[in-house]
C-alpha positions, 0 to 999 in steps of 0.5 A, a space after each residue: 523523482 519516483 514515488 511509489 506506494 507499497 502495500 502489504 496486507 498478507 499477514 494476518 498479524 499486521 499491515 505494512 504501508 510504505 512509500 519509496 521515494 527514489 531509493 529510500 523507503 518509509 515504511 508503517 506497520 500496525 498490528 490488526 484483527 480482522 478488519 483489514 479493508 478499514 485499516 489500509 486506507 487510513 494508513 495510506 493517508 497518514 503515510 502521505 501526509 506525514 511525508 507531505 506527498 499528494 496522492 496525485 503525485 504517486 508514480 506507481 504502486 506495488 503490492 506484495 501478493 507473496 505467501 499469506 492471507 488470501 483475504 489479505 492479498 485480495 484487500 491489498 490488490 483490490 485497493 491497489 487496483 482502484 488507486 491505480 485505476 482513479 489515478 491512472 498509474 500502474 501497479 506491479 505485483 511482487 512476491 
């Protein structure tokens, strides 16, 4: 069973974090100011708890690198790369 963490921090107005379990997607959105880095990790934790998924059960991570805030994209990529390294799972960068 595929469990893909989805991260989109490219907007200056909201953060989107989701989980794809096989072909179903579940998403969480939060309006933000400037504190993107402080918002993303708690959102990931809340989402995983909500769907009763352990972080070690993730099979990959997907990050939106499309148009948007450079800082937001960098935050999303940094978090994805850190989790990927720690969990030894692949990261996909999508536009």
